N, C-alpha and C positions, 0 to 999 in steps of 0.2 A: 487188461492183461498184466500178469505179473512180469516185471522186467527181469531178465536174466542176463548174466554175463557168461559167455561161452569162451573158454580158453582153448588154445590150440592143443592138438593131441599128437602123440607119437614122439619117438625119440629123434632128436635132431642129430644129423650125421656130420655136421660141420660146425666150426666155431660160431657161436651165436653172435652176429654183428648187431649194430644198432637197428632195431626192428620195431615196427609199430606194435602196440599191444592188442590190435585187432578190435573186435566188437566189445571185448571185455571192458576196456577203459572208456571207449567212446560211448557205450551205453550208459555207463555210470555218469559220464559228463552230461549227456543229454538229459538224464533223469534229474541230475543235480540242478541243471538250468531250469527244468520244468518245475522243480520244487523250490526254486530260488528263494533264497532267502534269509533273512535274518534281520534282527532288530538293528537299527542304525546305531543304537547306543549299547549294543551287547558287549559284555566283558570278554576279553581274549580267553582262549582255552588255556588253563594253567597246566604246567608240567607234562609228564608223559601220559598219554591218553590210552585207557583201556577201551575195549569194545563196549563194555557195559556203560562206561561213562559217556562214550560217544553217543550211544543210543539215548541216554537220559538227556544229554544236552540238546540233541536234535528235537526231542519232544518239547523241551522248554523254549527253544529259540527259533525253530524253523518257521518261516513266515506262512507257508502254505498250510502247515498244520494248525497254526494259530487262526488262520482264516476259517478252517474247517470247524474249529471250536467256536468261533464267533457265529458261524451259521447255526450251530446248535442253540446258542443264546437267542438268536433272532427267531428261531422256530418256537422256543419257549415263550417268547414275547407274543407271538401270534396265537399261541394256545391261551395265554392270559386274555388277549383281546376277545377270543371266541367265547370265553367264559363270562365276560362282562354283559350286564343287562343294558339295553339301550336307554339312553337318557331321555327323560320327558321333555316336552316342549312347552314353554310358557309364552303365552301371547297376551299382549296388552293393546287395546285399541280405543280410540275416542272419536266420536263423530258428532255431527250437528254443531260444529263450531262456526259461529257467524263470521262472514267475511266483509260485511258492510258496516260494521261498527254498532249493530243493534245490541243493546245491553242484554247480557245473558244471565244476569242474576235472577234468582227466584225468591219466593217468599221465605225460603229456608236461609237465604243469605247469598253472598257473592264469593264465597270461598270456592276453591277449585272443585271440591266434591259436591257443592250445593248448586253449581251452575247447571243450566239446562243441557248439559252434554249427555250424550248416550255413550257410556263407558262400559267396556267389556273386558274382563280378565278371564283367560282360558288356560287350561292345562291339558296337554295331550300326551298320550303314551302309546308307543308302537309295540305290538305284541307279534313276535314271529311265530307263526302257527306251524308246529311240527318240524322246525328247522334248527332250533338251538342245539339239540343233541347231536345232530349230524355235523353242525359246524364244529362242535367240540371234538367229535370223533375224527374229522378230517385234520384238524390242527394237531391232535395227538399223534396221528399217523405221520404227519409232517415232522414232528419232533423225533419220532423213532427213526425215520429215514435219515434225518440230519445226523443223529447220533451214530448210526451205522456207517454213514459216509465219512464221518470223522474217524471212526475206527479203521475204515479201509485206508484212509490217508495215513494213519499211523502204521498200518501193515506195510504199505509201499515205501514209506519213509524209512522204516527200520531195515527193510530189505536193501534199499539203496545205500544206507550207511554201512551195512554189513559188507556189501559187495565192494564199495570203495575202500574200506579198511582192508579187505582181503587182497585187493589189487595192489595196494601199497606194500603190504607184507610180502607178497610174492616177488615184487620187483626188488625190494631190499634183500630178500633171501638170495635171489639170483645174482645180485651184485656181490654178495658175500662169497658165493661159489666162484665167480669169476676172479674176484680179488685173491682168493686162496690159490686158484690155478696160476695166476700171474706170479704170486710169490714162489710157488714151486718151480715155475719156469726160470725165474731169476736165480734160484739156487742151482738149477741145472746149467744155466749160462755161466755161473761162476766156476762150476766144475769143468765146463767146456773150455773156459779161458785157460785153466791150468793144463788141460790136455792139448790145447792149441800150442802152448809154449813148448811142450815136450814133443810136439809133432804128431799127436794121435788124431787131431781133428783139424779141419781146414777153417779158415776165417769165415767162409760162407756158412758153415755149420753153426758156429757161435752166433753169427748174425741172425740166422733163422730163429734160434731160441729167443734172442732179444726181441725180434719182431713179434713172435708169438706172445711173449709176455706183454709187450706194449699193446697188442691188439686186445688181449684179455682185460687190461686195465681200462682201455677205451670203452670196451663193451660194459664193464662194470660201471663206469661213469654214466653211460647211457641208461643203464637200469636204474641208477640212483636218480637220474633226472625223471625217468618214468614214475618212480615212486613218489617224487616230489609233486608231480602232476596229479597223481592219485590222491595225495594228501590235500592238495588244493581243492579237489572235488569234494573230499570229506569235509573240509572246513566250510565250504559253501553250504553243504547240507546242515552243518552245525550252526549256521547263522553268524559265522565270523565276519566282523565288519571290514576286515582287510586281509583276505586269504593270501597266504604267502607260501604255504607248503612247508613251514618250519615246525609244525607240531610233531613232537616225537611220539611214537607208538610203543606201548609197553607189552602188548600181547605178542605171542609167536604163533606160527602156523601149527607147531607141535602141540601147544596148549589147546588151540582151537580144535584140532583133530580129536583130542581126548575128551573134549566137552560135547561132541556130537552124540546125541542119544543113540544107544545101540539098537533100539527098535524103530528108528526113524523110518527106514524103508518100508516097514509093514504098517506104519501108523495110519489110522483112518482119518478121513477128512472131518474137520470140526465145523463150527458155525462160522462160515466165512462172512465177514461184514458186508462185502459187496453184494452177496446173494440176499442177505437180510435187508439191506437198503432197497434192493429191487422189489422184494416182497412187500416192504412197507409202502413203496410207491404204488404198487397194485392196490393195496388196502385203501390208500388215500384216494386213488382214482375211483374205486368202487363206491366209496362214501360220497364222492363228488357227483357220481351218476344219480344216486338216490337223492342227494340234495337238489340237483337240478329238476328232478321229477317232482319234488315237493314244492318247487316254485310255482306250480300250477295252483296250489292252495293259497288263496289271497291272505296277506297279512292284515291284521285288524288294528286300527288306531282308535282307541277309546279317548273321549274327551269330556271334560266338565268345565262349565263356564259360569261366571257370575256377572250379571248385568245391572247397572245403575243408570236410571234416566229420570232425574227429578224434574218437576215436582209432581207430575200427574200420574206417573207409573211407579208401582212399588218395585223394590229390588227383587230380581228373579235369579233363579239358578237353573241351569240346563245341563243335560248330559247328551252324549251322542256317540255313535260308532260310524267309522268310515272304512271302506275297503275298495280296492280296485276291482273292476269287473273284468274277468278274463274272457272277453268277447272275441277279440281278434288275435291276440298273441297268447299262444298256449305253451310257449317256451320250447317248442319242438326243436328249433335250431340249437339252443343251449344243451338240450338233452342229447342230441346227436353228436355234438362236439365233445361232450363229456364221455360218451360211449367210445368215440374214436380215440380219445386220449387214453381211455382204459385199455383198449386193444394195443396201443403203442407200448404202454408200460408192461403189459403181459408179454409182448414180443421181446421187450428188453430183458425181462426176467428170464425167459427161455434162453436168450442169447448168453446172458451172464452165467447161467447154470452150465451150458455147454462149454463155454470158455474155461470155467473153473475145473470141469472134469478133464479137459484137454491139458490145462496147466499142470494138474496133479500127475497125469500120465507122463507127460514130457519130463517133469521134474524127477519123477521116480527113475526113469530111464537114465537121465543125466547123472543122478546121484549114484545109482548102482554102478555105472561105468566108471565114474571118477573115483569112487571109493575103492573099487577093485584094482584099478590101475595104480592108485597110490600105494595100496597094500603090496602089490607085486614089485613095484620099484623099491619099496622099503625093505622087503624081505629077501629079494633076490638080486635085482639088477644093480642096485647101488653097491652092495657088498662085493659082488663079483667084479664090477668095474674097478673098485678100489684095489682089489687084489691084483688085477691085471696091470694097472698103472704102477703099482708099487713094484711088481716083478720086473716090468720093462725098465722102470727108472733105475732099479738096482743093477740090472744088466747093463744099462747104458753107462752108469758110473764106473763099472768094472771093465768097460770096453767090449761087452758081449752083445750089445744091441746097437743097431744103427739109429741115427738121429731121426730118420723118417718113421721108424717104429715108435720112438718116444713121442713124437708130435702127434701121430695118429692115436696113440693110447690116450694122450691128454685131451685131444679133441673129443674122442668118444666118451671119456669120463666127464668132461664138461657137459656134453649134450645130455648124458644120462642124469647127472646131478641137477642140472637146470630143469629137465623134464620132470624129475621127481618133485622138485619144489613146485612146479606148475601143477602137477597132479594133486598135491596137497591143497593148493589154492583153489583148484577146480572143485575139489571135494567140499571145501568150506563154502564156496559160492553155491554149489549145487544143494548143499544142506540147507542153506538159508532160503534158497528158492523153493525147496520142497516144503520147508516149514511155513513159508508164506503162502504157498498154494494150498496147504492143509488148513490154513487159518490158525496156526499155532506159534507164529513168530512173535516174540515180544509180549507173551501173555502176562508176564510179571510187570511189564511196563504200562499196562493199561491204567487209565485214570478213572 
C-alpha cells in the first residue's frame, strides 16, 4: 500500500496549543524506520536542502533502496548462472595394483605407464534435455521482477521523503504564523500599557494580552520542535549518519503548490512497478511449472573413455550414454508444488491490482478535497479574516472595541491562517500520494 499522511481538517476555533501532528508525522516516522538507513560513512547533507536534492540524496544513500538494487544484481548473477553450460567430468582410475609385492613390470618396462596396471581415463558431459531454455526464461523473469521491486522501492521512498519534507514545511509555516500573532499581541500590549496609565484599561486587560502573546510564542516553539522532528525523519530517509534535525529546508509550500501539475487530478494510472513486479512473478511461476514438467524427461550423460592395460591387451577407447530411468518418481510432487506456487503468485497479482485501484481512488478524493480547501482559504477566508482582525485592532487602539473582541479576532485569525497552512501541506502531501499511486512520482529520478 502507498503510505499517506492525512492532516487534520477544518478551522480551529481556539488558540492552537501544543498538539500532536497526528497520523501525518507518525506515519512518516514509521516509514522512515521501515526504510531505515544510510551508509555509516555517508557525508552530511550540506547547506539548505531542496526537495529535488532530498530525493536525489535518498536514492543515493538510503540503505533499503541500495538493498533493492543489490537484489537486482543478484538476479542478474542468477541469469548468468542459467546461461552457463554444465562443466564436463574428468575421471581417472587405476586397478590391478599388487598388494603382496609381486613385481608389476612388463616386457615393455617398469615405468608407470608400462606396468601391468589397468588404467582408465574418462570424460563425461551432462546434457539437460529440454530444460536450458526454461531455466534461462525463469532467471530472466526473476531479473524483471527484481528490477520492478527496486522501482517500487524508489516510488515508496520518494513518497516518504516528500511527505516528511511537507510535514516539516507545514510546522515551520505554522510557527511563523504564531510568531507573527505573538508580535501583534505584544504591540497591542504596549498600547494597552499606555491606556492603563491613563485609566482606559485595567491591569487585568493588559495581563490578558501578555498571556495571549506568551501562549502564541509557546505554541510557535512547539511547532518548531515538531518541524525539527520531521526533519529528523527526513534525515533518516536520506541516510544521515547522525540525524539531528538541523538541516535547513529551502523550498516553500507556495513554491510546491505552484509546481503541482494542473492536470494531476485527471491523470491516468501509469505502469506501476508493484503491478509489473507481480506480473513478472507470475511469469516466473509459469516457467517453473513447465520446467518441473520437463523434469520427467531424463537428462543424458555422454561419456568417452580411454583404457590402457599392458602388456597383453591393446589400448582401447569406449563411449557410453547414461540416464536415470523414471520408473518410480515421476516428479508429480514437484509439479503440484510449482502449480500451487503459481496460484499464489496469481492471487498476489490480483490483490496488488485491487490495492492499486483503491489507492488511486482514495488519493484522488484526498487531493481534490485538499486542493479545493486550500484554494478557498487562500481566496476567501484568509483575506476576510485579515480584514476583520485589522478592523478590530484599529477599533481597540482607538477605544472602540473591547479586549475580548480583540482576543477573539486574533484567535480566529490564528486558527484560519494555521488551517490555511495545513491545507497547503495537505495538498502537497495528497499530490505526492496521488502521483505515487499513479506510478508517476519521481519519473525523472529513475536510474
